[in-house]
C-alpha positions in Angstrom: -8.0 -22.1 25.7 -6.3 -21.6 22.6 -5.1 -18.0 21.6 -4.1 -17.0 18.0 -2.2 -13.9 16.8 -2.2 -13.3 13.2 0.4 -10.7 12.7 0.8 -7.8 9.9 2.8 -5.0 8.8 1.9 -2.7 11.5 3.9 -5.0 14.2 7.2 -3.5 12.3 5.8 -0.4 12.0 5.2 0.0 15.7 9.1 -0.7 15.9 9.9 2.4 13.5 10.8 0.4 10.7 9.5 1.8 7.2 8.4 -1.3 5.8 5.4 0.3 4.1 5.2 -0.8 0.3 5.2 3.1 0.2 9.0 3.2 1.5 9.9 0.1 -0.6 8.7 1.6 -3.9 11.1 4.6 -3.4 13.9 2.4 -2.6 13.1 0.2 -5.5 12.7 3.1 -8.1 15.9 4.2 -7.2 17.7 1.2 -8.3 19.0 1.0 -11.6 18.0 -1.5 -14.4 18.6 -2.2 -17.9 15.7 -4.6 -18.3 12.7 -3.4 -20.1 10.1 -5.5 -18.3 11.3 -4.2 -15.2 11.7 -0.6 -16.2 8.1 -0.8 -17.3 6.9 -2.4 -13.7 8.6 0.6 -11.9 7.1 3.3 -14.2 3.6 1.4 -13.5 4.2 1.7 -9.6 5.6 5.4 -9.7 2.7 6.5 -12.1 -0.2 4.7 -9.7 1.5 4.2 -6.3 -1.9 4.2 -4.7 -3.3 1.5 -6.8 0.1 -0.6 -5.5 -0.9 -0.2 -1.9 -1.6 -4.1 -1.9 1.9 -4.6 -4.0 0.7 -8.7 -4.4 -2.7 -7.7 -5.8 -1.4 -5.1 -7.9 1.3 -7.3 -9.3 -1.4 -10.1 -10.3 -2.9 -7.4 -12.3 0.2 -6.1 -13.9 0.7 -9.8 -15.3 -1.4 -8.4 -18.2 1.6 -6.4 -19.4 3.7 -9.8 -19.6 3.4 -12.2 -22.4 6.0 -14.9 -21.5 7.2 -16.8 -18.5 10.8 -15.4 -19.1 9.0 -11.8 -18.7 7.3 -12.9 -15.6 10.3 -14.4 -14.1 12.4 -11.4 -14.9 10.0 -9.2 -13.2 9.0 -11.2 -10.1 12.5 -12.0 -9.1 13.6 -8.6 -9.8 10.9 -7.2 -7.0 11.2 -10.1 -4.8 15.2 -9.9 -4.8 15.1 -5.8 -3.9 12.3 -6.4 -1.7 14.3 -8.7 0.5 17.2 -6.5 0.4 15.0 -3.5 1.6 13.7 -5.5 4.2 17.0 -6.6 5.6 18.3 -3.3 5.8 15.5 -1.9 7.7 15.7 -4.7 10.3 19.3 -3.8 10.8 18.2 -0.3 11.6 16.2 -1.2 14.8 18.4 -1.5 18.1 16.2 -4.4 19.9 18.2 -3.6 23.1 16.6 -0.5 23.5 12.9 -2.0 23.4 10.9 -3.2 26.1 10.7 -6.7 24.7 9.1 -8.1 28.3 5.9 -6.3 27.5 5.4 -8.5 24.6 4.5 -11.3 27.1 1.9 -9.4 28.7 0.2 -8.3 25.3 0.1 -12.2 24.0 -1.8 -13.2 27.2 -4.1 -10.7 27.9 -4.7 -8.9 24.5 -7.9 -7.5 25.8 -6.7 -5.6 28.4 -5.7 -2.6 25.6 -9.2 -2.2 24.8 -11.6 0.1 26.1 -13.4 -1.0 29.4 -16.6 -2.1 28.0 -14.7 -4.6 25.4 -12.4 -5.6 28.1 -14.8 -6.9 30.3 -16.8 -8.5 27.8 -13.6 -10.6 26.6 -12.7 -11.0 30.3 -15.8 -12.5 31.3 -15.5 -14.6 27.8 -12.1 -16.2 28.7 -13.3 -17.0 32.3 -14.6 -20.2 31.0 -10.9 -21.2 30.8 -9.8 -19.7 34.0 -8.6 -23.5 35.4 -7.0 -24.6 32.2 -3.8 -23.5 30.5 -3.7 -21.1 27.9 -1.6 -22.0 24.8 -0.5 -19.1 22.4 0.1 -19.2 18.7 1.7 -16.5 16.5 1.6 -16.8 12.9 3.1 -13.6 10.8 2.7 -12.3 7.4 6.1 -10.4 8.1 9.0 -11.5 6.3 11.2 -9.8 8.8 12.3 -11.8 12.5 11.3 -9.0 14.5 9.5 -11.1 16.7 12.1 -13.8 17.4 14.3 -10.7 18.1 12.2 -10.6 21.3 11.7 -14.2 22.0 14.8 -15.9 20.5 15.1 -18.0 17.3 13.1 -21.3 17.2 11.5 -20.7 20.7 8.6 -23.2 21.5 6.7 -24.1 24.5 8.0 -21.1 26.1 6.3 -20.0 29.5 5.3 -16.4 29.0 3.4 -15.9 32.2 0.3 -17.4 34.3 -3.2 -16.4 34.8 -5.8 -17.4 37.7 -4.1 -19.2 40.2 -0.8 -19.4 38.9 -1.8 -21.5 35.7 0.7 -21.4 32.9 0.3 -19.3 29.6 2.7 -20.9 27.1 3.5 -19.5 23.6 3.8 -22.7 21.3 5.2 -21.4 18.4 6.0 -18.4 15.9 5.6 -19.1 12.1 5.7 -17.2 9.1 3.1 -18.0 6.8 4.7 -16.2 3.7 8.0 -17.3 4.7 11.2 -15.0 6.1 14.2 -13.3 5.1 16.4 -16.6 5.8 14.6 -18.8 3.2 12.0 -18.4 0.7 9.6 -15.5 0.7 6.0 -15.8 -0.9 4.7 -12.9 -2.6 1.7 -13.9 -4.5 -2.2 -13.7 -4.9 -4.9 -16.0 -3.5 -6.5 -17.2 -6.5 -6.5 -17.4 -10.5 -9.1 -14.6 -10.4 -6.6 -12.1 -9.1 -4.3 -13.0 -12.0 -5.2 -10.6 -14.8 -3.3 -12.4 -17.5 -5.5 -15.4 -18.3 -2.6 -17.1 -20.4 -0.9 -17.7 -17.0 -4.1 -19.6 -15.8 -2.8 -22.8 -17.3 1.0 -22.1 -16.6 1.7 -24.6 -13.7 5.2 -23.0 -13.9 3.9 -19.4 -13.1 1.2 -20.5 -10.8 3.7 -22.2 -8.6 5.4 -18.9 -8.0 2.4 -16.4 -7.6 -0.8 -18.6 -6.1 0.1 -18.7 -2.4 -1.8 -22.0 -2.2 0.4 -23.6 -4.9 3.6 -22.3 -3.1 2.8 -23.7 0.1 2.2 -27.3 -1.9 5.6 -26.8 -3.5 7.4 -25.7 -0.6 6.0 -28.9 1.7 6.6 -26.9 4.7 3.1 -27.6 6.1 2.9 -24.4 7.8 0.0 -23.7 6.0 -1.7 -26.9 7.3 -0.7 -25.8 11.0 -2.3 -22.7 10.3 -5.6 -24.0 9.4 -5.7 -26.4 12.4 -4.7 -23.4 14.9 -7.8 -21.3 13.2 -10.2 -24.2 13.6 -9.3 -24.9 17.5 -8.9 -21.2 18.5 -11.1 -19.5 21.2 -9.5 -16.2 20.6 -8.1 -14.8 17.5 -6.0 -11.5 17.3 -5.5 -9.8 14.1 -2.7 -7.3 14.3 -1.5 -4.5 11.9 -3.3 -6.2 8.8 -5.0 -4.8 6.1 -7.4 -7.7 5.6 -5.8 -7.7 2.0 -7.6 -9.9 -0.6 -4.4 -11.6 -1.5 -4.8 -13.3 1.9 -8.7 -13.9 1.5 -8.3 -17.6 2.3 -7.3 -16.8 5.8 -10.2 -14.4 6.5 -12.4 -17.2 5.3 -11.4 -19.7 7.7 -11.3 -17.1 10.6 -14.8 -16.2 9.6 -16.0 -19.7 9.7 -14.5 -20.2 13.1 -16.3 -17.3 14.6 -19.2 -19.4 14.3 -18.0 -21.7 17.1 -16.8 -20.7 20.6 -14.5 -18.0 19.4 -14.3 -14.1 19.7 -12.2 -11.8 17.3 -10.0 -9.1 18.1 -9.0 -6.8 15.1 -6.6 -4.1 16.3 -6.2 -1.1 13.5 -4.5 2.2 13.5 -6.3 5.3 12.3 -4.5 8.6 11.4 -7.6 10.7 11.8 -8.9 9.5 15.4 -7.9 11.9 18.4 -8.9 12.6 21.7 -11.3 15.3 20.4 -13.3 13.1 18.0 -13.9 10.0 20.0 -17.5 9.7 18.9 -16.3 8.5 15.3 -14.9 5.1 16.7 -18.3 3.5 16.3 -18.3 4.4 12.5 -14.8 2.9 11.9 -15.3 0.0 14.1 -18.5 -0.7 11.9 -16.5 0.0 8.7 -13.5 -2.4 9.7 -16.3 -5.2 10.5 -17.9 -4.8 7.2 -14.7 -5.2 5.5 -13.7 -8.4 7.3 -16.9 -9.9 6.8 -16.5 -9.0 3.0 -13.6 -11.2 3.2 -15.4 -14.2 4.2 -17.7 -16.8 2.4 -20.7 -16.7 5.3 -24.1 -16.1 4.6 -26.1 -13.1 5.3 -27.7 -15.0 8.5 -24.3 -16.1 9.6 -22.7 -12.7 9.3 -25.6 -11.2 11.4 -25.0 -13.9 13.9 -21.2 -13.4 14.4 -21.0 -9.7 14.2 -20.7 -9.1 18.1 -17.8 -11.5 18.0 -15.8 -9.3 16.4 -14.2 -6.6 18.7 -12.2 -3.6 17.2 -9.3 -1.7 18.8 -8.4 1.5 17.2 -5.1 3.4 17.9 -4.7 1.2 21.2 -1.3 0.3 22.6 -0.9 -3.1 21.5 2.4 -4.2 20.9 3.7 -0.6 21.6 6.9 -1.2 22.6 8.9 1.9 21.8 8.0 5.4 21.8 
């Protein structure tokens, strides 16, 4: 069985890291600059912070305020540099020794156990088809921090993280940073040309190599994107945790949607501040909203969307990856 985890910022938030874009913007605004376009960028963010909840998408729109590659590089390199510094400082604040890292292995092998009973039963039955086979787990994180590696070790591959029926192993094959990490080049960009509002930049390959993610993958030649595509195409269970399902990563949601037409189940873990013990009957509405949002990110036909709806399982405010109180 192939289990694939797609990790977003919710993982770091669970570790009490202040890694929301809104936290970064406060930090970014506090840093002085004498560059005209950088000051314009900061002013735009400060006046419309809600519109910058997806920084990559918002930056694509901000390009309408830029005229030259020099202006583009000035603001792009400034915000990337400051984001890297901000995240390094946040990562240092976490005392990983005080966190129960062993829990992560149970979560990776049995993510369905954090769901409500009916979903647990449904997915346990689905997984029973592979009771006599090894379960392989792969992690692809959209985060730049190395918080996952703090638990399992740097460059760990083929790590035995537990067993299932009759002591058959569960193996963590690898951890991969699809957007890069703080030890190398980080990718901050959009999904495609339609998300770059300045049409003058559409034919500038130097700019496109910096801001369109697929172009970035080709330039870096690390082939992590190819590996991600392969793992999606062979996954039997895909778990999306702590992601806003943003449009700037639409290419991945499209591929996951296609895989759901095969022998594959999807779990989307989300957090909702408005759900509590007194209003649990709202869960159905939120699950439908998340399902609809995910499906809107795919290229599936209306008929295919109807066919795979029941393969989309939504966990709201569950204990998944909750390793610190």
